N, CA and C atoms as a LAMMPS dump frame, in Angstrom:
ITEM: TIMESTEP
0
ITEM: NUMBER OF ATOMS
225
ITEM: BOX BOUNDS ff ff ff
-5.0000000000000000e+02 5.0000000000000000e+02
-5.0000000000000000e+02 5.0000000000000000e+02
-5.0000000000000000e+02 5.0000000000000000e+02
ITEM: ATOMS id mol type element x y z
1 1 1 N -36.926 -238.248 5.321
2 1 2 C -37.461 -237.051 5.942
3 1 3 C -38.936 -237.275 6.24
4 2 1 N -39.353 -236.9 7.399
5 2 2 C -40.736 -237.073 7.811
6 2 3 C -41.631 -236.061 7.096
7 3 1 N -42.863 -236.504 6.877
8 3 2 C -43.827 -235.636 6.222
9 3 3 C -44.171 -234.475 7.146
10 4 1 N -44.233 -233.273 6.597
11 4 2 C -44.58 -232.111 7.401
12 4 3 C -46.049 -232.189 7.797
13 5 1 N -46.363 -231.845 9.028
14 5 2 C -47.751 -231.893 9.489
15 5 3 C -48.541 -230.699 8.967
16 6 1 N -49.852 -230.766 9.148
17 6 2 C -50.677 -229.598 8.843
18 6 3 C -50.506 -228.632 10.01
19 7 1 N -50.256 -227.392 9.689
20 7 2 C -50 -226.39 10.712
21 7 3 C -51.267 -225.597 11.007
22 8 1 N -51.389 -225.154 12.252
23 8 2 C -52.471 -224.248 12.618
24 8 3 C -52.095 -222.848 12.143
25 9 1 N -53.062 -221.951 12.185
26 9 2 C -52.792 -220.568 11.752
27 9 3 C -51.715 -219.93 12.627
28 10 1 N -51.755 -220.221 13.917
29 10 2 C -50.754 -219.663 14.836
30 10 3 C -49.36 -220.178 14.536
31 11 1 N -49.259 -221.466 14.223
32 11 2 C -47.957 -222.043 13.897
33 11 3 C -47.4 -221.457 12.605
34 12 1 N -48.279 -221.259 11.628
35 12 2 C -47.843 -220.656 10.362
36 12 3 C -47.343 -219.237 10.601
37 13 1 N -48.058 -218.496 11.423
38 13 2 C -47.656 -217.115 11.716
39 13 3 C -46.307 -217.075 12.432
40 14 1 N -46.107 -217.981 13.4
41 14 2 C -44.836 -218.015 14.122
42 14 3 C -43.68 -218.374 13.191
43 15 1 N -43.901 -219.363 12.327
44 15 2 C -42.847 -219.767 11.391
45 15 3 C -42.537 -218.618 10.43
46 16 1 N -43.579 -217.942 9.955
47 16 2 C -43.368 -216.809 9.047
48 16 3 C -42.571 -215.704 9.738
49 17 1 N -42.903 -215.422 10.994
50 17 2 C -42.189 -214.381 11.746
51 17 3 C -40.716 -214.757 11.913
52 18 1 N -40.459 -216.018 12.275
53 18 2 C -39.077 -216.448 12.473
54 18 3 C -38.305 -216.461 11.154
55 19 1 N -38.978 -216.84 10.073
56 19 2 C -38.329 -216.825 8.755
57 19 3 C -37.968 -215.402 8.354
58 20 1 N -38.855 -214.487 8.665
59 20 2 C -38.579 -213.071 8.373
60 20 3 C -37.372 -212.586 9.174
61 21 1 N -37.302 -212.979 10.432
62 21 2 C -36.153 -212.596 11.26
63 21 3 C -34.861 -213.2 10.711
64 22 1 N -34.946 -214.45 10.224
65 22 2 C -33.756 -215.073 9.633
66 22 3 C -33.314 -214.313 8.382
67 23 1 N -34.286 -213.911 7.566
68 23 2 C -33.952 -213.161 6.354
69 23 3 C -33.305 -211.823 6.707
70 24 1 N -33.831 -211.179 7.729
71 24 2 C -33.268 -209.894 8.151
72 24 3 C -31.828 -210.074 8.628
73 25 1 N -31.589 -211.147 9.391
74 25 2 C -30.215 -211.415 9.823
75 25 3 C -29.332 -211.783 8.635
76 26 1 N -29.9 -212.471 7.665
77 26 2 C -29.143 -212.856 6.483
78 26 3 C -28.644 -211.655 5.692
79 27 1 N -29.413 -210.581 5.719
80 27 2 C -29.007 -209.347 5.04
81 27 3 C -27.737 -208.798 5.675
82 28 1 N -27.605 -209.027 6.977
83 28 2 C -26.438 -208.508 7.701
84 28 3 C -25.143 -209.167 7.247
85 29 1 N -25.219 -210.369 6.757
86 29 2 C -24.024 -211.048 6.276
87 29 3 C -24.146 -212.549 6.36
88 30 1 N -23.232 -213.246 5.694
89 30 2 C -23.268 -214.697 5.652
90 30 3 C -22.775 -215.333 6.944
91 31 1 N -22.033 -214.604 7.73
92 31 2 C -21.446 -215.181 8.934
93 31 3 C -22.33 -215.011 10.168
94 32 1 N -23.524 -214.471 10
95 32 2 C -24.43 -214.258 11.132
96 32 3 C -25.037 -215.591 11.544
97 33 1 N -25.088 -215.835 12.84
98 33 2 C -25.598 -217.094 13.374
99 33 3 C -27.13 -217.125 13.33
100 34 1 N -27.696 -218.186 12.718
101 34 2 C -29.141 -218.34 12.625
102 34 3 C -29.639 -219.553 13.409
103 35 1 N -28.743 -220.239 14.082
104 35 2 C -29.084 -221.487 14.753
105 35 3 C -30.203 -221.375 15.764
106 36 1 N -30.248 -220.272 16.507
107 36 2 C -31.296 -220.125 17.521
108 36 3 C -32.677 -220.047 16.883
109 37 1 N -32.785 -219.328 15.779
110 37 2 C -34.081 -219.216 15.099
111 37 3 C -34.457 -220.529 14.42
112 38 1 N -33.463 -221.212 13.859
113 38 2 C -33.729 -222.496 13.223
114 38 3 C -34.232 -223.514 14.248
115 39 1 N -33.671 -223.498 15.451
116 39 2 C -34.131 -224.398 16.516
117 39 3 C -35.567 -224.091 16.905
118 40 1 N -35.922 -222.807 16.952
119 40 2 C -37.293 -222.433 17.292
120 40 3 C -38.279 -222.948 16.246
121 41 1 N -37.908 -222.839 14.98
122 41 2 C -38.768 -223.346 13.909
123 41 3 C -38.908 -224.864 14.025
124 42 1 N -37.807 -225.555 14.294
125 42 2 C -37.857 -227.01 14.457
126 42 3 C -38.755 -227.404 15.623
127 43 1 N -38.706 -226.646 16.716
128 43 2 C -39.578 -226.943 17.862
129 43 3 C -41.046 -226.781 17.497
130 44 1 N -41.366 -225.77 16.704
131 44 2 C -42.749 -225.561 16.264
132 44 3 C -43.194 -226.736 15.398
133 45 1 N -42.322 -227.171 14.483
134 45 2 C -42.653 -228.296 13.608
135 45 3 C -42.814 -229.579 14.419
136 46 1 N -41.914 -229.809 15.367
137 46 2 C -42.022 -230.998 16.227
138 46 3 C -43.309 -230.966 17.046
139 47 1 N -43.661 -229.8 17.559
140 47 2 C -44.904 -229.664 18.318
141 47 3 C -46.129 -229.957 17.467
142 48 1 N -46.097 -229.522 16.206
143 48 2 C -47.214 -229.788 15.293
144 48 3 C -47.322 -231.283 15.002
145 49 1 N -46.172 -231.945 14.845
146 49 2 C -46.198 -233.403 14.629
147 49 3 C -46.782 -234.119 15.836
148 50 1 N -46.366 -233.719 17.029
149 50 2 C -46.895 -234.334 18.253
150 50 3 C -48.392 -234.088 18.383
151 51 1 N -48.844 -232.874 18.039
152 51 2 C -50.266 -232.558 18.092
153 51 3 C -51.052 -233.448 17.142
154 52 1 N -50.543 -233.63 15.919
155 52 2 C -51.225 -234.499 14.959
156 52 3 C -51.28 -235.939 15.45
157 53 1 N -50.194 -236.423 16.05
158 53 2 C -50.189 -237.782 16.582
159 53 3 C -51.212 -237.926 17.698
160 54 1 N -51.286 -236.925 18.573
161 54 2 C -52.271 -236.938 19.663
162 54 3 C -53.687 -236.949 19.116
163 55 1 N -53.939 -236.11 18.103
164 55 2 C -55.273 -236.044 17.517
165 55 3 C -55.638 -237.359 16.841
166 56 1 N -54.674 -237.984 16.167
167 56 2 C -54.939 -239.271 15.52
168 56 3 C -55.241 -240.343 16.566
169 57 1 N -54.502 -240.339 17.658
170 57 2 C -54.744 -241.311 18.727
171 57 3 C -56.109 -241.067 19.364
172 58 1 N -56.466 -239.81 19.58
173 58 2 C -57.774 -239.489 20.158
174 58 3 C -58.904 -239.909 19.223
175 59 1 N -58.713 -239.697 17.925
176 59 2 C -59.732 -240.094 16.95
177 59 3 C -59.885 -241.611 16.923
178 60 1 N -58.769 -242.342 16.999
179 60 2 C -58.827 -243.8 17.019
180 60 3 C -59.524 -244.29 18.282
181 61 1 N -59.238 -243.658 19.392
182 61 2 C -59.879 -244.02 20.66
183 61 3 C -61.38 -243.759 20.6
184 62 1 N -61.77 -242.627 20.026
185 62 2 C -63.186 -242.297 19.91
186 62 3 C -63.89 -243.283 18.99
187 63 1 N -63.245 -243.67 17.905
188 63 2 C -63.819 -244.653 16.98
189 63 3 C -63.987 -246 17.669
190 64 1 N -63.004 -246.394 18.451
191 64 2 C -63.077 -247.659 19.193
192 64 3 C -64.238 -247.628 20.185
193 65 1 N -64.394 -246.509 20.899
194 65 2 C -65.489 -246.372 21.853
195 65 3 C -66.842 -246.387 21.142
196 66 1 N -66.916 -245.756 19.975
197 66 2 C -68.173 -245.738 19.215
198 66 3 C -68.532 -247.142 18.742
199 67 1 N -67.547 -247.904 18.263
200 67 2 C -67.815 -249.291 17.842
201 67 3 C -68.282 -250.124 19.022
202 68 1 N -67.65 -249.927 20.162
203 68 2 C -68.033 -250.681 21.358
204 68 3 C -69.455 -250.342 21.768
205 69 1 N -69.816 -249.072 21.699
206 69 2 C -71.163 -248.638 22.05
207 69 3 C -72.185 -249.206 21.057
208 70 1 N -71.872 -249.224 19.772
209 70 2 C -72.78 -249.794 18.784
210 70 3 C -73 -251.271 19.018
211 71 1 N -71.915 -251.981 19.327
212 71 2 C -72.004 -253.408 19.597
213 71 3 C -72.854 -253.663 20.848
214 72 1 N -72.668 -252.865 21.861
215 72 2 C -73.413 -253.011 23.105
216 72 3 C -74.898 -252.725 22.878
217 73 1 N -75.211 -251.734 22.069
218 73 2 C -76.603 -251.357 21.809
219 73 3 C -77.329 -252.387 20.95
220 74 1 N -76.611 -253.154 20.157
221 74 2 C -77.235 -254.178 19.313
222 74 3 C -77.707 -255.373 20.133
223 75 1 N -77.101 -255.596 21.272
224 75 2 C -77.458 -256.772 22.086
225 75 3 C -78.73 -256.594 22.823
Protein backbone atom coordinates (compact mmCIF):
# COMPACT_ATOMS: atom_id res chain seq x y z
CA UNK A 1 0.00 0.00 0.00
CA UNK A 2 1.33 3.41 -0.92
CA UNK A 3 2.04 5.94 1.77
CA UNK A 4 -0.74 8.49 2.16
CA UNK A 5 0.29 11.99 1.11
CA UNK A 6 0.02 15.11 3.22
CA UNK A 7 -3.38 16.61 2.53
CA UNK A 8 -4.27 20.27 2.18
CA UNK A 9 -7.00 21.74 4.37
CA UNK A 10 -9.42 21.62 1.43
CA UNK A 11 -8.69 17.96 0.75
CA UNK A 12 -9.20 17.09 4.42
CA UNK A 13 -12.52 18.93 4.43
CA UNK A 14 -13.70 17.16 1.27
CA UNK A 15 -12.72 13.74 2.63
CA UNK A 16 -14.45 14.50 5.94
CA UNK A 17 -17.62 15.58 4.10
CA UNK A 18 -17.64 12.43 1.96
CA UNK A 19 -16.97 10.23 5.00
CA UNK A 20 -19.90 11.86 6.77
CA UNK A 21 -22.12 11.17 3.76
CA UNK A 22 -20.96 7.53 3.76
CA UNK A 23 -21.80 7.23 7.46
CA UNK A 24 -25.24 8.72 6.86
CA UNK A 25 -25.88 6.22 4.08
CA UNK A 26 -24.56 3.45 6.31
CA UNK A 27 -27.27 4.25 8.85
CA UNK A 28 -29.82 3.50 6.15
CA UNK A 29 -28.66 -0.09 5.94
CA UNK A 30 -25.89 -2.48 5.01
CA UNK A 31 -27.08 -2.92 1.44
CA UNK A 32 -26.75 0.77 0.50
CA UNK A 33 -24.23 1.41 -2.27
CA UNK A 34 -21.22 3.52 -1.21
CA UNK A 35 -19.05 2.98 -4.28
CA UNK A 36 -19.60 6.43 -5.76
CA UNK A 37 -18.44 8.17 -2.59
CA UNK A 38 -15.51 5.79 -2.17
CA UNK A 39 -14.37 6.60 -5.73
CA UNK A 40 -14.54 10.32 -4.97
CA UNK A 41 -12.34 9.85 -1.90
CA UNK A 42 -9.87 7.78 -3.94
CA UNK A 43 -9.72 10.54 -6.58
CA UNK A 44 -8.91 13.11 -3.89
CA UNK A 45 -6.15 10.87 -2.51
CA UNK A 46 -4.75 10.23 -6.00
CA UNK A 47 -4.80 13.97 -6.72
CA UNK A 48 -2.90 14.65 -3.49
CA UNK A 49 -0.28 12.05 -4.44
CA UNK A 50 0.14 13.63 -7.88
CA UNK A 51 0.42 17.09 -6.29
CA UNK A 52 3.16 15.86 -3.95
CA UNK A 53 5.04 14.27 -6.84
CA UNK A 54 4.79 17.52 -8.82
CA UNK A 55 6.03 19.54 -5.85
CA UNK A 56 8.94 17.15 -5.30
CA UNK A 57 9.90 17.37 -8.98
CA UNK A 58 9.66 21.17 -8.89
CA UNK A 59 11.81 21.30 -5.76
CA UNK A 60 14.42 19.04 -7.37
CA UNK A 61 14.42 21.21 -10.49
CA UNK A 62 14.83 24.37 -8.40
CA UNK A 63 17.71 22.78 -6.47
CA UNK A 64 19.39 21.76 -9.73
CA UNK A 65 19.03 25.31 -11.09
CA UNK A 66 20.41 26.77 -7.84
CA UNK A 67 23.46 24.47 -7.98
CA UNK A 68 24.03 25.42 -11.60
CA UNK A 69 23.80 29.11 -10.74
CA UNK A 70 26.25 28.71 -7.84
CA UNK A 71 28.70 26.87 -10.06
CA UNK A 72 28.39 29.55 -12.75
CA UNK A 73 28.92 32.37 -10.22
CA UNK A 74 32.09 30.75 -8.85
CA UNK A 75 33.82 30.92 -12.23
